[in-house]
LUMDO-218924 format. One record per residue: residue number from 1; residue in three letters; x, y, z of N, C-alpha, C in turn. Coordinates in Angstrom, 2 decimals, always signed. Each point is the difference from the previous one (the first is absolute). Layout:
# LUMDO-218924
kolvo, loza, nxx, nyy, nzz, caxx, cayy, cazz, cxx, cyy, czz
NUM, ala, X, Y, Z, X, Y, Z, X, Y, Z
...
# end
This chain:
# LUMDO-218924
kolvo, loza, nxx, nyy, nzz, caxx, cayy, cazz, cxx, cyy, czz
1, unk, +42.35, +35.02, -51.54, +1.18, -0.63, -0.55, +0.34, -1.21, +0.85
2, unk, +0.31, -1.05, -0.66, +0.32, -1.25, +0.67, +1.47, -0.03, +0.40
3, unk, +0.25, -0.51, +1.19, +1.35, -0.34, +0.43, +0.10, -1.51, +0.04
4, unk, +1.20, -0.51, -0.21, +0.25, -1.43, +0.10, +1.08, -0.21, +1.05
5, unk, -0.19, -1.04, +0.80, +0.98, -0.34, +1.03, +0.47, -1.43, -0.21
6, unk, +1.28, -0.19, +0.25, +0.57, -1.34, +0.04, +0.62, -0.15, +1.38
7, unk, +0.67, -1.10, +0.24, +0.63, -0.22, +1.30, +0.98, +1.13, +0.34
8, unk, +0.72, +0.52, -1.01, +1.04, +0.99, +0.28, -0.20, +1.35, -0.65
9, unk, -0.95, +0.10, -0.92, -0.09, +1.20, -0.84, -1.39, +0.62, +0.01
10, unk, -0.03, +1.29, -0.27, -1.24, +0.75, -0.22, +0.10, +0.64, -1.37
11, unk, -0.98, -0.30, -0.86, -0.14, +0.66, -1.30, -1.06, +1.06, +0.20
12, unk, +0.35, +1.26, -0.16, -0.84, +1.12, +0.43, +0.03, +1.15, -0.98
13, unk, -0.78, +1.03, +0.33, +0.04, +1.26, -0.74, +1.37, +0.64, +0.13
14, unk, +0.26, +0.88, -0.95, +1.25, +0.75, +0.00, -0.11, +1.20, +0.91
15, unk, +1.10, +0.36, +0.65, +0.05, +1.17, +0.89, +1.11, +0.94, -0.46
16, unk, -0.10, +1.24, +0.42, +1.03, +0.97, -0.38, +1.40, -0.44, +0.42
17, unk, +0.10, -0.67, +1.15, +1.34, -0.41, +0.45, +0.55, -1.20, -0.78
18, unk, -0.77, -0.54, -0.96, +0.51, -1.03, -0.90, +0.76, +0.60, -1.18
19, unk, -0.23, +1.29, -0.28, +0.55, +0.60, -1.22, +1.53, -0.05, -0.06
20, unk, +0.67, +0.39, +1.07, +1.48, +0.02, -0.02, +0.58, -1.40, -0.11
21, unk, -0.45, -0.98, +0.81, +0.58, -1.33, -0.18, -0.37, -0.64, -1.35
22, unk, -1.18, +0.33, -0.54, -0.36, -0.51, -1.33, +0.94, +0.59, -1.06
23, unk, +0.28, +1.28, +0.10, +0.93, +0.63, -0.95, +1.39, -0.62, +0.13
24, unk, +0.46, -0.22, +1.22, +1.32, -0.59, +0.22, +0.06, -1.42, -0.58
25, unk, -1.03, -0.77, +0.24, -0.08, -1.37, -0.53, +0.13, +0.03, -1.52
26, unk, -0.67, +0.94, -0.64, -0.05, +0.07, -1.46, +1.24, +0.60, -0.63
27, unk, +0.94, +0.48, +0.79, +1.28, +0.47, -0.55, +1.14, -0.94, +0.37
28, unk, -0.29, -1.07, +0.72, +1.02, -1.00, +0.34, +0.34, -0.78, -1.27
29, unk, +1.27, +0.01, -0.41, +0.38, -0.67, -1.25, -0.34, -1.49, -0.01
30, unk, +0.09, -0.68, +1.13, -0.33, -1.43, +0.03, -1.50, -0.22, -0.16
31, unk, -0.81, +0.84, +0.63, -1.46, -0.11, -0.15, -0.38, +0.30, -1.45
32, unk, +0.68, +0.94, -0.63, -0.30, +0.42, -1.38, +0.66, -0.88, -1.06
33, unk, +0.75, -0.98, +0.41, +0.79, -0.80, -0.94, -0.81, -0.51, -1.19
34, unk, -1.25, -0.38, +0.21, -0.83, -0.55, -1.07, -1.14, +0.94, -0.39
35, unk, +0.15, +1.27, +0.31, -0.99, +1.01, -0.34, +0.68, +1.10, -0.80
36, unk, -0.65, +0.51, -1.03, +0.65, +1.03, -0.83, +0.04, +1.36, +0.70
37, unk, +1.14, +0.65, -0.08, +0.15, +1.37, +0.49, -0.08, +0.13, +1.50
38, unk, +0.29, +1.21, +0.47, -0.11, +0.33, +1.42, -0.96, +1.18, +0.10
39, unk, -1.12, -0.18, +0.69, -0.99, +1.08, +0.06, +0.42, +1.14, +0.92
40, unk, -0.50, +1.18, -0.31, +0.21, +1.17, +0.86, -0.90, -0.12, +1.23
41, unk, +0.27, +0.83, +0.98, -0.84, +0.03, +1.20, -1.43, +0.38, -0.39
42, unk, -0.16, +0.93, -0.92, -1.34, +0.41, -0.44, -0.75, -1.19, -0.60
43, unk, +0.71, -0.81, -0.77, -0.63, -1.16, -0.63, -0.38, -1.06, +1.02
44, unk, +0.86, -0.25, +0.99, -0.35, -1.00, +1.02, -1.17, +0.49, +0.85
45, unk, -0.02, +1.30, +0.32, -1.14, +0.55, +0.75, -1.29, -0.11, -0.81
46, unk, +0.09, +0.27, -1.31, -1.18, -0.12, -0.86, -0.48, -1.45, -0.07
47, unk, +0.93, -0.94, +0.00, -0.36, -1.41, +0.01, -0.78, -0.36, +1.25
48, unk, +0.44, +0.48, +1.14, -0.72, -0.26, +1.26, -1.40, +0.60, -0.08
49, unk, -0.12, +1.20, -0.54, -1.32, +0.63, -0.13, -0.92, -0.85, -0.87
50, unk, +0.54, -0.56, -1.09, -0.80, -0.90, -0.86, -0.38, -1.27, +0.73
51, unk, +0.97, -0.59, +0.72, -0.30, -1.23, +0.75, -1.13, +0.25, +1.00
52, unk, +0.08, +1.12, +0.73, -1.02, +0.29, +1.00, -1.34, +0.32, -0.65
53, unk, +0.02, +0.70, -1.12, -1.26, +0.29, -0.70, -0.68, -1.29, -0.44
54, unk, +0.77, -0.98, -0.48, -0.57, -1.29, -0.37, -0.58, -0.71, +1.21
55, unk, +0.73, +0.01, +1.12, -0.51, -0.63, +1.22, -1.30, +0.67, +0.44
56, unk, -0.03, +1.33, -0.07, -1.21, +0.73, +0.41, -1.18, -0.30, -0.92
57, unk, +0.26, -0.08, -1.30, -1.07, -0.18, -0.98, -0.51, -1.44, -0.04
58, unk, +0.91, -0.97, +0.05, -0.38, -1.40, -0.18, -0.02, -0.82, +1.28
59, unk, +0.79, +0.46, +1.00, +0.17, -0.80, +1.20, +1.14, -1.00, -0.10
60, unk, +0.72, +0.02, -1.11, +1.15, -0.89, -0.20, +0.94, +0.63, -1.02
61, unk, +1.22, -0.49, -0.01, +1.03, +0.52, -0.89, +1.36, -0.35, +0.55
62, unk, +0.91, +0.96, -0.03, +1.32, -0.19, +0.58, +0.01, +0.61, +1.39
63, unk, +0.03, -0.87, +1.01, +0.02, +0.42, +1.39, +1.44, +0.27, +0.45
64, unk, +0.15, +0.94, +0.93, +1.26, +0.17, +0.72, +0.14, -1.20, +0.93
65, unk, +1.21, -0.48, +0.18, +0.24, -1.16, +0.86, +0.87, +0.43, +1.17
66, unk, -0.46, -0.35, +1.20, +0.80, +0.26, +1.18, +0.13, -1.28, +0.82
67, unk, +1.08, -0.08, +0.76, +0.22, -1.10, +0.91, -0.81, +0.28, +1.26
68, unk, -0.89, -0.91, +0.34, -0.92, +0.23, +1.12, +0.71, +0.19, +1.33
69, unk, +1.08, -0.73, +0.23, +0.68, +0.09, +1.29, +0.72, +1.31, +0.24
70, unk, +0.39, +0.69, -1.09, +0.79, +1.21, +0.15, -0.65, +1.24, -0.61
71, unk, -0.98, -0.21, -0.89, -0.60, +1.12, -0.72, +0.86, +0.50, -1.14
72, unk, +1.11, -0.69, -0.30, +0.91, +0.43, -1.07, -0.65, -0.18, -1.37
73, unk, +0.01, +1.06, -0.81, -0.44, -0.06, -1.39, +1.09, -0.71, -0.80
74, unk, -0.40, -1.02, -0.79, +1.02, -0.75, -0.75, -0.26, -0.03, -1.51
75, unk, -1.13, +0.58, -0.49, -0.23, +0.01, -1.43, -1.46, -0.12, -0.35
76, unk, -0.29, -0.63, -1.15, -1.39, -0.20, -0.40, -0.22, -1.41, -0.49
77, unk, -1.25, -0.41, +0.06, -0.48, -1.25, -0.59, -1.47, +0.20, -0.33
78, unk, -0.46, -0.63, -1.05, -1.41, +0.08, -0.29, -0.37, -0.50, -1.37
79, unk, -1.14, +0.46, -0.44, -0.62, -0.42, -1.26, -0.35, +1.22, -0.82
80, unk, +0.13, -0.13, -1.31, -0.36, +1.11, -0.87, -0.36, -0.55, -1.38
81, unk, -0.99, +0.59, -0.65, -0.29, -0.44, -1.37, +1.24, +0.18, -0.88
82, unk, +0.21, -0.94, -0.90, +1.12, +0.06, -0.94, -0.13, +1.27, -0.83
83, unk, +1.12, +0.69, -0.19, +0.00, +1.24, -0.78, -0.36, -0.28, -1.46
84, unk, -0.67, +0.95, -0.61, -0.32, -0.11, -1.42, +1.28, -0.09, -0.82
85, unk, -0.08, -0.68, -1.11, +1.15, -0.14, -0.89, +0.80, -1.26, +0.25
86, unk, -0.29, -0.72, +1.07, +0.70, -1.26, +0.25, -0.65, -1.09, -0.85
87, unk, +0.72, -1.07, -0.28, -0.56, -1.06, -0.84, -0.91, -0.98, +0.74
88, unk, -0.54, +0.42, +1.14, -0.90, -0.83, +0.80, -0.84, +0.95, +0.85
89, unk, -1.07, -0.50, +0.56, -0.86, +0.80, +0.87, -0.23, -0.76, +1.29
90, unk, -0.53, +0.69, +0.99, -0.31, -0.63, +1.28, +0.41, +0.90, +1.14
91, unk, +0.20, -0.63, +1.14, +0.45, +0.70, +1.21, +1.35, -0.59, +0.39
92, unk, +0.92, +0.90, +0.29, +1.38, -0.37, +0.29, +0.32, +0.23, +1.46
93, unk, +0.70, -0.95, +0.61, +0.56, +0.18, +1.34, +1.37, +0.64, -0.15
94, unk, +0.34, +0.89, +0.91, +1.30, +0.64, -0.05, +0.53, +0.28, +1.39
95, unk, +1.30, +0.17, +0.11, +0.65, +0.30, +1.27, +1.32, +0.67, -0.28
96, unk, +0.40, +0.83, +0.92, +1.33, +0.62, -0.01, +0.33, +0.34, +1.44
97, unk, +1.07, -0.59, +0.49, +0.39, +0.19, +1.40, +1.39, +0.60, +0.10
98, unk, +0.22, +0.71, +1.09, +1.32, +0.54, +0.30, +0.99, -1.15, +0.14
99, unk, +1.22, +0.24, -0.39, +1.01, -1.05, +0.06, +0.14, -0.57, +1.42
100, unk, -0.16, +0.83, +1.01, +0.10, -0.49, +1.39, -1.08, -1.01, +0.34
101, unk, -1.07, -0.05, -0.79, -1.09, -0.94, +0.25, +0.15, -1.29, -0.82
102, unk, +1.00, -0.08, -0.83, +0.20, -1.20, -0.83, +0.48, -1.16, +0.87
103, unk, -0.36, -1.20, -0.40, +0.52, -1.20, +0.65, -0.75, -0.40, +1.27
104, unk, -1.11, +0.66, +0.29, -0.79, -0.32, +1.20, -1.33, -0.68, -0.34
105, unk, -0.27, -0.20, -1.29, -1.27, -0.59, -0.40, -1.15, +0.99, -0.05
106, unk, +0.30, +1.30, +0.15, -1.06, +1.01, +0.03, -0.73, +0.11, -1.34
107, unk, +0.74, -0.04, -1.11, -0.65, +0.14, -1.31, -1.00, -1.13, -0.21
108, unk, +0.40, -1.21, +0.31, -0.91, -1.15, -0.17, -1.19, +0.12, +0.94
109, unk, +0.24, +0.35, +1.23, -1.08, +0.12, +0.99, -1.00, +1.09, -0.39
110, unk, +0.49, +1.15, -0.40, -0.89, +1.10, -0.39, -0.75, -0.35, -1.28
111, unk, +0.71, -0.60, -0.97, -0.66, -0.36, -1.26, -1.07, -1.06, +0.23
112, unk, +0.23, -0.94, +0.90, -1.04, -1.00, +0.31, -1.27, +0.69, +0.51
113, unk, +0.18, +1.02, +0.83, -1.16, +0.73, +0.51, -0.75, +0.69, -1.13
114, unk, +0.75, +0.62, -0.92, -0.64, +0.68, -1.13, -0.70, -1.01, -0.91
115, unk, +0.62, -1.14, -0.26, -0.61, -1.03, -0.83, -1.28, -0.52, +0.64
116, unk, +0.06, -0.28, +1.29, -1.19, -0.50, +0.71, -1.14, +1.00, -0.11
117, unk, +0.31, +1.29, +0.15, -1.00, +1.04, -0.15, -0.57, +0.00, -1.42
118, unk, +0.86, -0.07, -0.98, -0.44, +0.01, -1.39, -0.94, -1.14, -0.34
119, unk, +0.30, -1.17, +0.52, -0.87, -1.14, -0.29, -1.27, +0.03, +0.85
120, unk, +0.14, +0.21, +1.30, -1.16, -0.08, +0.90, -0.92, +1.21, -0.09
121, unk, +0.56, +1.19, -0.04, -0.81, +1.22, +0.05, -0.39, +0.52, -1.38
122, unk, +0.91, -0.13, -0.97, -0.27, +0.52, -1.33, -0.51, -1.07, -0.95
123, unk, +0.12, -1.26, +0.39, -0.47, -1.08, -0.86, +0.78, -0.14, -1.30
124, unk, +1.28, +0.37, +0.02, +0.81, -0.07, -1.21, +0.21, -1.46, -0.40
125, unk, -0.08, -0.30, -1.28, +0.24, -1.37, -0.46, +1.49, -0.34, -0.09
126, unk, +0.83, +1.04, -0.12, +1.44, -0.19, -0.18, +0.69, +1.29, +0.41
127, unk, +1.20, -0.14, +0.55, +0.84, +1.16, +0.30, +1.35, -0.25, -0.65
128, unk, +0.54, +1.04, -0.60, +1.26, -0.06, -0.75, +1.12, +0.68, +0.79
129, unk, +1.22, -0.29, -0.36, +1.17, +0.72, +0.50, +1.01, +0.08, -1.14
130, unk, +0.66, +1.13, -0.10, +0.94, +0.27, -1.09, +1.29, +0.52, +0.59
131, unk, +1.10, -0.42, -0.58, +1.30, +0.57, +0.32, +0.92, -0.16, -1.20
132, unk, +1.16, +0.62, +0.07, +0.97, -0.18, -1.06, +0.53, -1.43, +0.04
133, unk, +0.45, -0.47, -1.13, +0.46, -1.37, -0.13, +1.07, -0.35, +1.04
134, unk, +0.92, +0.91, +0.26, +1.14, -0.29, +0.87, -0.24, +0.28, +1.48
135, unk, -1.18, +0.45, +0.39, -0.27, +0.31, +1.40, -0.33, -1.29, +0.76
136, unk, +1.03, -0.71, +0.38, -0.16, -1.32, +0.61, -0.63, +0.08, +1.39
137, unk, +0.23, +1.08, +0.73, -0.61, +0.13, +1.34, -1.52, +0.08, -0.11
138, unk, -0.50, +0.85, -0.90, -1.46, +0.10, -0.16, -0.58, -1.29, -0.57
139, unk, +0.71, -0.60, -0.89, -0.48, -1.26, -0.57, -0.09, -1.08, +1.08
140, unk, +0.92, +0.02, +0.95, -0.05, -0.97, +1.11, -1.23, +0.25, +0.86
141, unk, -0.33, +1.27, +0.24, -1.22, +0.31, +0.75, -1.22, -0.55, -0.75
142, unk, -0.05, +0.22, -1.29, -1.12, -0.49, -0.81, -0.14, -1.52, +0.12
143, unk, +1.11, -0.71, -0.04, -0.05, -1.46, +0.16, -0.48, -0.39, +1.40
144, unk, +0.49, +0.71, +1.03, -0.44, -0.30, +1.38, -1.50, +0.24, +0.16
145, unk, -0.55, +0.91, -0.77, -1.43, +0.28, +0.05, -0.81, -1.07, -0.74
146, unk, +0.67, -0.90, -0.68, -0.69, -1.04, -0.75, -0.37, +0.41, -1.41
147, unk, +0.54, +1.13, -0.44, -0.29, +0.47, -1.36, +0.74, -0.87, -1.01
148, unk, -0.57, -0.11, -1.19, +0.61, -0.81, -1.04, +0.54, +0.88, -1.12
149, unk, +1.01, -0.52, -0.66, +0.70, +0.72, -1.06, -0.02, -0.83, -1.27
150, unk, -0.30, +0.64, -1.09, +0.06, -0.62, -1.32, +0.86, +0.91, -0.88
151, unk, +1.14, -0.49, -0.48, +0.86, +0.84, -0.84, -0.72, +0.58, -1.22
152, unk, -1.08, -0.64, -0.43, -0.76, +0.53, -1.15, -0.64, +1.34, +0.33
153, unk, -0.12, +0.35, +1.30, -0.57, +1.28, +0.41, +1.04, +1.11, +0.11
154, unk, +1.29, -0.30, -0.19, +1.04, +1.04, +0.06, -0.33, +1.08, -1.02
155, unk, +0.36, +1.24, +0.32, -0.32, +1.11, -0.89, +0.99, +1.14, +0.20
156, unk, +0.03, +0.89, -0.96, +0.77, +1.23, +0.10, -0.95, +1.09, +0.45
157, unk, +0.34, +0.65, +1.12, -0.85, +1.07, +0.53, +0.08, +1.20, -0.93
158, unk, -1.13, +0.38, -0.61, +0.03, +1.10, -0.96, +0.32, +1.36, +0.63
159, unk, -0.11, +0.11, +1.32, +0.28, +1.26, +0.69, +1.47, +0.15, +0.37
160, unk, +0.80, -1.03, -0.25, +1.41, +0.01, +0.39, +0.87, +0.05, -1.25
161, unk, +1.01, +0.88, -0.03, +0.88, +0.07, -1.17, +0.76, -1.31, -0.21
162, unk, +0.49, -0.18, -1.22, +0.82, -1.18, -0.31, +1.11, -0.12, +1.04
163, unk, +0.27, -1.24, +0.39, +1.05, -0.26, +0.99, -0.38, -1.16, +0.89
164, unk, +0.82, -0.27, +1.01, -0.20, -1.19, +0.83, -1.26, +0.03, +0.87
165, unk, -0.59, +1.16, +0.21, -1.19, +0.08, +0.84, -1.30, -0.17, -0.79
166, unk, +0.12, -0.08, -1.30, -1.22, -0.06, -0.82, -0.65, -1.39, +0.00
167, unk, +0.80, -1.06, +0.02, -0.55, -1.36, -0.05, -0.59, -0.35, +1.37
168, unk, -1.26, -0.38, -0.01, -0.73, -0.28, +1.24, -0.60, -1.40, -0.02
169, unk, -0.28, -0.46, +1.21, -0.66, -1.29, +0.19, -1.34, +0.25, +0.69
170, unk, -0.95, -0.89, -0.28, -1.34, +0.09, +0.56, -0.28, -1.28, +0.78
171, unk, -0.39, +0.17, +1.25, -0.40, -1.12, +0.85, -1.49, +0.12, +0.26
172, unk, -0.66, -1.14, +0.21, -1.45, -0.04, +0.19, -0.35, -0.84, +1.22
173, unk, -1.08, +0.40, +0.67, -0.58, -0.80, +1.06, -1.50, +0.06, -0.13
174, unk, -0.62, -1.15, -0.18, -1.45, -0.07, -0.14, -0.67, -0.19, +1.35
175, unk, -1.23, +0.44, +0.11, -0.79, -0.20, +1.20, -0.33, -1.49, +0.10
176, unk, -0.19, -0.59, +1.15, +0.11, +0.69, +1.28, +1.45, +0.09, +0.45
177, unk, +0.41, +1.22, +0.36, +1.33, +0.20, +0.59, -0.09, -0.23, +1.48
178, unk, +1.04, +0.38, +0.69, -0.01, -0.16, +1.45, +0.88, +1.02, +0.62
179, unk, -0.09, +0.10, +1.26, +0.85, +0.93, +0.75, -0.43, +0.07, +1.42
180, unk, +0.75, +0.78, +0.77, -0.27, +0.08, +1.44, -0.47, +1.39, +0.40
181, unk, -0.63, +0.69, -0.93, -0.47, +1.35, +0.31, -1.27, -0.06, +0.83
182, unk, -0.11, +0.91, +0.92, -1.25, +0.19, +0.71, -0.46, +1.40, -0.34
183, unk, -1.22, +0.15, -0.34, -0.51, +1.31, -0.40, -0.18, +0.85, +1.24
184, unk, +0.56, +1.21, -0.04, -0.07, +0.87, +1.16, -1.16, +0.97, -0.08
185, unk, -0.63, +0.13, -1.15, -1.15, +0.88, -0.10, +0.35, +1.35, -0.58
186, unk, -0.90, +0.91, +0.08, +0.16, +1.32, -0.60, +0.71, +0.93, +0.94
187, unk, +0.66, +0.98, -0.59, +0.70, +1.01, +0.77, -0.79, +1.28, -0.08
# end
């Protein structure tokens, strides 16, 4: 399994001691503001198991993110194939960080590492990012990453019930991307 390092962050495998802070992050109303529902602890634990299984099988996916200087777990960032049923295909970049990690540039830094990996190691021609229309914080990260937005790509997420979270935006970044990731090798 590949780890990615940036100046301040480590994108790594998931550990048992990530489960409680991951569950807490996913029940924070501000973190969930643009996500439907609040998952149970069983569901968040199952999500971590899926993330780790993907990392084990492919060597990439949604990595746990920790701050290198402190070892603090702050969320996830990574790449994943677009789910079936969406009106587009490809590989999507994603991130979700604890509220205490917001405003430090961590999402952009971690996502740059994942993008660099996707282009350099996986040879992806394009990487996508999706969020709800009103999620201005994530959209700002997408712009900082150099991703482009075309309103013609807006769509209603078929997996989300009618309401304000259903309308989504799609951002794109074509290769060659860039970033400051250094490959740390296998674990």
